[in-house]
C-alpha positions as CSV (number, residue, x, y, z in Angstrom):
1,M,22.7,-30.8,23.0
2,S,19.9,-29.5,20.6
3,S,20.2,-26.1,22.2
4,V,23.7,-25.8,21.6
5,F,23.1,-27.2,17.9
6,S,20.1,-24.6,17.5
7,V,22.5,-21.7,18.7
8,A,25.7,-22.9,16.4
9,K,23.0,-23.0,13.5
10,K,21.8,-19.4,14.3
11,M,25.1,-18.0,14.1
12,T,26.0,-19.6,10.6
13,D,22.6,-18.4,9.9
14,I,23.9,-14.6,11.1
15,E,27.3,-15.0,9.5
16,K,25.6,-16.1,6.0
17,G,23.5,-13.1,5.7
18,K,26.2,-10.8,6.8
19,S,28.6,-12.1,4.1
20,V,26.1,-11.6,1.3
21,I,25.7,-8.5,1.9
22,R,29.4,-8.0,2.3
23,I,29.6,-9.9,-1.3
24,E,27.2,-7.3,-2.9
25,A,28.1,-4.0,-1.1
26,K,31.2,-4.7,-2.5
27,A,30.4,-5.6,-5.9
28,V,27.8,-2.2,-6.0
29,A,31.2,-0.1,-4.7
30,A,33.1,-1.2,-7.7
31,L,30.1,-0.6,-9.9
32,E,31.4,3.6,-9.1
33,D,34.6,3.3,-11.2
34,R,32.6,2.0,-14.4
35,I,30.6,5.2,-14.6
36,D,32.3,6.6,-17.2
37,R,31.9,7.9,-20.6
38,N,29.8,4.9,-21.8
39,F,27.4,5.9,-19.2
40,A,27.4,9.4,-20.0
41,R,27.4,8.8,-23.7
42,A,24.1,6.5,-22.5
43,V,22.9,9.1,-20.8
44,E,22.7,11.5,-24.0
45,L,21.4,9.2,-26.4
46,I,18.5,8.6,-23.9
47,V,17.9,12.2,-23.4
48,E,18.0,12.9,-27.1
49,C,15.7,10.1,-27.9
50,K,12.6,11.0,-29.0
51,G,10.7,8.1,-28.7
52,R,10.8,5.5,-25.1
53,V,13.6,3.4,-23.6
54,I,13.0,-0.1,-24.0
55,I,14.0,-2.1,-21.7
56,T,14.4,-6.0,-22.2
57,G,15.8,-9.0,-20.1
58,M,14.9,-12.8,-19.6
59,G,14.5,-14.3,-16.2
60,K,16.0,-12.1,-13.1
61,S,17.3,-9.8,-15.5
62,G,13.9,-9.4,-16.5
63,I,12.6,-8.9,-13.2
64,I,15.8,-6.2,-13.0
65,A,14.1,-4.5,-16.2
66,K,10.4,-4.2,-15.0
67,K,11.9,-2.2,-11.6
68,I,14.4,-0.1,-13.8
69,V,11.3,0.6,-16.3
70,A,9.4,1.6,-13.2
71,T,11.9,3.7,-11.8
72,M,12.4,5.5,-14.9
73,N,8.3,6.1,-15.8
74,S,8.2,7.9,-12.4
75,T,10.7,10.5,-12.8
76,G,10.2,11.5,-16.2
77,T,11.7,8.7,-18.8
78,A,9.0,7.0,-20.9
79,A,10.1,3.6,-20.6
80,L,8.2,0.0,-21.6
81,F,9.5,-3.4,-20.8
82,L,9.7,-5.8,-23.8
83,H,9.6,-9.4,-22.9
84,P,12.0,-11.4,-25.3
85,S,9.9,-14.2,-25.7
86,D,6.3,-12.6,-26.3
87,A,8.5,-10.0,-28.8
88,V,9.0,-12.2,-31.3
89,H,4.8,-13.5,-30.8
90,G,3.8,-9.6,-31.9
91,D,5.2,-7.2,-29.1
92,L,7.8,-6.3,-31.2
93,G,5.6,-3.9,-32.4
94,M,5.8,-1.4,-29.6
95,V,9.2,-0.7,-30.7
96,R,9.8,2.7,-33.0
97,D,12.9,3.5,-35.0
98,E,12.9,6.8,-32.7
99,D,12.9,4.5,-29.1
100,V,16.9,2.9,-27.5
101,V,17.0,0.0,-26.1
102,V,17.9,-1.5,-23.4
103,A,19.5,-5.0,-23.0
104,I,20.0,-6.8,-19.8
105,S,22.0,-9.9,-20.0
106,K,24.4,-11.4,-17.6
107,S,26.2,-13.5,-20.1
108,G,25.8,-11.3,-23.1
109,D,25.0,-14.7,-24.6
110,T,20.9,-14.9,-24.0
111,K,19.6,-17.0,-27.2
112,E,16.2,-15.2,-26.8
113,I,18.0,-11.6,-26.8
114,L,20.1,-12.1,-29.6
115,Q,17.1,-13.0,-31.9
116,L,15.7,-10.0,-31.5
117,I,19.0,-8.1,-32.3
118,P,18.6,-8.5,-36.2
119,M,15.1,-7.3,-35.7
120,F,16.2,-4.3,-33.6
121,K,18.8,-3.4,-36.4
122,R,15.8,-3.4,-39.2
123,I,13.9,-1.1,-37.3
124,G,16.8,1.2,-36.5
125,V,16.8,1.7,-32.7
126,P,20.5,2.3,-31.1
127,I,20.8,-0.8,-28.3
128,I,22.2,0.2,-24.7
129,G,23.7,-3.3,-23.5
130,M,24.1,-3.6,-19.7
131,L,25.9,-6.6,-19.9
132,G,27.6,-8.9,-17.3
133,N,30.2,-10.3,-19.5
134,T,32.0,-7.4,-21.9
135,N,33.4,-10.1,-24.1
136,S,30.2,-11.3,-25.7
137,P,28.0,-11.5,-28.5
138,L,25.6,-9.1,-27.5
139,S,28.2,-6.9,-26.4
140,R,29.8,-6.4,-29.8
141,L,26.4,-6.0,-31.4
142,S,25.1,-3.2,-29.0
143,E,26.2,0.6,-29.5
144,I,27.3,1.5,-25.9
145,V,28.1,-0.8,-23.4
146,L,27.3,-0.8,-19.8
147,D,29.9,-2.8,-17.7
148,V,27.9,-4.9,-14.7
149,S,30.1,-8.0,-14.3
150,V,30.5,-9.2,-10.8
151,E,33.7,-11.6,-9.4
152,E,31.4,-13.9,-7.7
153,E,27.6,-14.3,-6.8
154,A,25.9,-14.4,-3.4
155,C,25.1,-18.2,-4.2
156,P,27.6,-20.0,-2.8
157,H,26.9,-22.7,-5.8
158,L,26.7,-20.2,-8.5
159,M,23.2,-20.6,-9.6
160,A,21.0,-18.0,-8.5
161,P,21.9,-14.6,-9.7
162,T,21.8,-12.5,-6.6
163,T,25.1,-10.7,-6.7
164,S,24.8,-9.7,-10.4
165,T,20.7,-8.7,-10.2
166,T,22.0,-6.0,-7.6
167,V,24.2,-4.9,-9.6
168,A,22.1,-4.6,-12.7
169,L,19.6,-2.6,-10.3
170,A,22.0,-0.2,-9.1
171,M,23.1,0.8,-12.8
172,G,19.7,0.8,-13.4
173,D,18.9,3.3,-10.9
174,A,21.9,5.3,-11.9
175,L,21.1,5.7,-15.4
176,A,17.3,7.0,-14.1
177,V,18.6,9.7,-11.7
178,A,21.0,11.1,-14.0
179,L,18.6,11.2,-17.0
180,L,16.0,12.8,-14.0
181,E,18.9,15.7,-13.2
182,R,19.0,16.1,-17.4
183,R,16.0,16.7,-17.5
184,N,15.2,19.3,-14.0
185,F,12.8,16.7,-13.1
186,S,11.6,18.4,-10.2
187,E,9.6,17.5,-6.6
188,N,6.5,19.0,-8.7
189,D,6.9,17.0,-11.4
190,F,7.2,13.7,-9.0
191,A,4.0,14.5,-7.2
192,M,2.4,14.8,-10.6
193,F,3.1,11.0,-11.7
194,H,2.2,10.2,-8.1
195,P,-1.0,11.7,-7.8
196,G,-2.2,9.0,-5.2
197,G,1.5,8.8,-2.6
198,N,2.2,11.5,0.1
199,I,4.3,13.5,-2.0
200,G,1.4,14.0,-4.5
201,K,-0.7,14.5,-2.0
202,R,0.8,17.2,-0.2
203,L,1.9,18.8,-3.4
204,L,-1.1,19.1,-5.2
205,L,-4.3,18.5,-2.7
206,K,-6.2,21.8,-2.7
207,I,-8.1,22.5,0.7
208,E,-11.3,22.6,-1.3
209,E,-11.0,18.8,-1.8
210,L,-11.0,18.1,1.8
211,M,-13.1,21.6,3.3
212,V,-16.5,21.1,4.6
213,S,-18.6,23.6,2.6
214,G,-22.2,24.4,1.7
215,D,-25.1,23.3,4.0
216,L,-23.2,21.2,5.8
217,F,-20.4,24.1,7.0
218,P,-21.3,25.0,10.4
219,V,-21.9,29.1,10.5
220,V,-23.5,31.6,13.2
221,R,-24.5,35.5,13.2
222,L,-22.9,37.2,16.1
223,E,-26.0,37.6,17.8
224,S,-27.2,34.2,17.5
225,S,-28.5,32.5,21.2
226,L,-25.7,30.2,23.0
227,K,-28.8,27.5,22.5
228,D,-28.5,28.1,18.5
229,T,-24.9,27.9,18.7
230,I,-24.5,24.8,20.5
231,L,-27.1,23.1,18.0
232,E,-25.5,24.4,15.0
233,M,-22.1,22.9,16.6
234,T,-23.6,19.6,16.9
235,S,-25.1,19.2,13.9
236,K,-22.3,19.7,11.5
237,R,-20.2,18.1,13.8
238,L,-16.6,19.9,13.4
239,G,-16.4,20.5,17.0
240,A,-16.7,24.3,15.8
241,T,-18.7,27.0,14.3
242,C,-17.5,29.9,12.3
243,V,-19.2,33.6,13.5
244,V,-20.0,36.3,10.9
245,D,-21.2,39.6,10.8
246,A,-24.6,41.0,8.8
247,Q,-22.4,41.0,5.5
248,G,-21.1,37.4,6.1
249,L,-17.8,38.4,7.2
250,L,-15.8,36.3,9.5
251,K,-15.7,37.9,13.0
252,G,-14.8,34.7,15.2
253,I,-15.0,31.0,16.0
254,V,-16.5,29.1,18.7
255,T,-15.0,25.7,19.4
256,D,-15.9,23.3,22.1
257,G,-13.0,25.1,24.6
258,D,-14.2,28.2,24.1
259,L,-17.9,26.7,25.5
260,R,-15.6,24.7,28.8
261,R,-14.3,28.6,28.8
262,L,-17.4,30.0,29.5
263,L,-18.9,27.7,32.0
264,Q,-15.5,27.9,34.1
265,K,-16.2,31.6,34.3
266,T,-20.1,31.9,34.9
267,S,-23.4,30.1,35.4
268,D,-25.3,31.9,34.2
269,V,-25.2,31.7,30.3
270,S,-29.2,32.7,29.4
271,A,-27.9,36.1,27.8
272,A,-24.7,34.8,25.9
273,T,-24.6,35.2,22.8
274,A,-21.9,34.0,19.6
275,E,-20.4,37.2,20.1
276,H,-19.8,36.7,23.6
277,I,-18.1,33.6,23.5
278,M,-16.0,33.4,20.3
279,T,-12.5,33.3,19.6
280,K,-11.7,36.8,18.1
281,N,-9.6,36.7,14.6
282,P,-9.5,33.0,14.3
283,K,-6.6,31.3,12.2
284,T,-7.6,31.0,8.5
285,I,-6.6,30.0,5.2
286,R,-7.4,31.1,1.7
287,K,-8.8,29.5,-1.3
288,G,-7.0,27.5,-3.4
289,M,-4.2,26.8,-1.0
290,L,-2.3,23.5,-0.6
291,A,-3.8,21.0,2.2
292,A,-0.7,20.7,3.3
293,S,-0.3,24.3,4.0
294,A,-3.6,23.9,6.4
295,L,-1.6,21.0,8.0
296,N,1.2,22.9,8.5
297,E,-0.8,25.9,10.1
298,M,-2.6,23.4,12.6
299,E,0.3,22.1,13.9
300,S,2.1,25.4,14.4
301,F,-0.7,26.6,16.2
302,N,-2.0,23.4,18.2
303,I,-5.5,23.7,16.7
304,T,-8.0,21.0,15.1
305,Q,-10.0,23.2,12.9
306,L,-9.1,25.8,10.3
307,V,-11.8,27.9,8.4
308,I,-11.2,28.8,5.1
309,V,-11.8,32.0,3.6
310,D,-12.3,33.8,0.1
311,E,-10.1,37.4,-1.0
312,K,-12.9,39.1,1.0
313,Q,-12.3,37.5,4.0
314,R,-15.9,35.5,3.9
315,P,-15.8,31.9,5.2
316,V,-16.5,29.7,2.7
317,G,-15.7,26.4,4.6
318,M,-14.1,24.5,7.2
319,V,-11.1,21.9,7.6
320,H,-10.5,20.0,10.7
321,L,-7.3,18.0,11.3
322,H,-8.9,14.3,11.0
323,D,-9.7,15.0,7.7
324,L,-6.0,15.8,7.1
325,V,-4.7,13.0,8.5
326,K,-7.8,10.4,7.0
327,A,-6.3,12.1,3.5
328,G,-3.1,10.8,3.8
329,L,-0.8,13.9,4.9
330,G,-0.2,12.5,8.3
331,G,0.7,15.3,10.9
332,D,1.3,15.2,14.2
333,A,-1.2,17.9,15.8
334,A,-3.5,17.0,18.4
335,G,-4.3,19.6,20.3
336,T,-7.5,21.9,20.8
337,A,-8.7,25.0,19.2
338,S,-8.3,28.0,20.9
């Protein structure tokens, strides 16, 4: 009996979960028709703003405000969150007359925000109301009103803001992306604000920052013996070594794979030198190139080491696939050098 009850209860939970998604999806879809002249005016006002976007809201609206602030900051629009209660205890000092205020409120009658309006007016900042009630005190006091009203909350008791906060968040995203487009904010710009993320690393991280160079860089001469070549590879721990001529120009690379192929051909390696063993014309990348380019090169040719050269084809460093992956660049290459 209890198992039957449990199954029935699970089905009820699933249906309720689906109902919440349907209600919120419908509300967000309805928001599309409200992206109108007021929305365009709001975008224009923010674009022309010489200061920052100050976004305020109480409770759950405040949490949504913080998320919109984060999105704007990461997409080229300087924004700050102003807590209404903290504002009247000193934080109002962050607001300047060149700023724009966005006030988020479901009721349009949030007393903590309403008490700030005279101060905003005194400072001289325009107010964009993102409101769930377009016939409210805050609506009448705003220069521009963005309608984020909803027919129903997903909460059955209409107590917890659910649909309303989702719609406000979607409107904030719409604003941020429209502003991004107006500012011609590019992928490179995004990377500058996200240097620690994967996008930032792919677009900003140079190969010099990851390559092994100096005393740790493995290199031998053409005439180096097999023993010296192996010692160089072993001590530098990259599984390979560059081979250069007397002028220091790159002539080849010796990898673990080259050593295995040598031993498959002959057991007499007493006279073998680096020149006999090496793979000629190894894959290289120039200094100053992005680390992501090195990763693409490795994946394309199924190799695990790449030599970095200067403008005269002199090797100045080496990078291993594992170092690129460890740096967060990703990659699926798992081949061996050839």
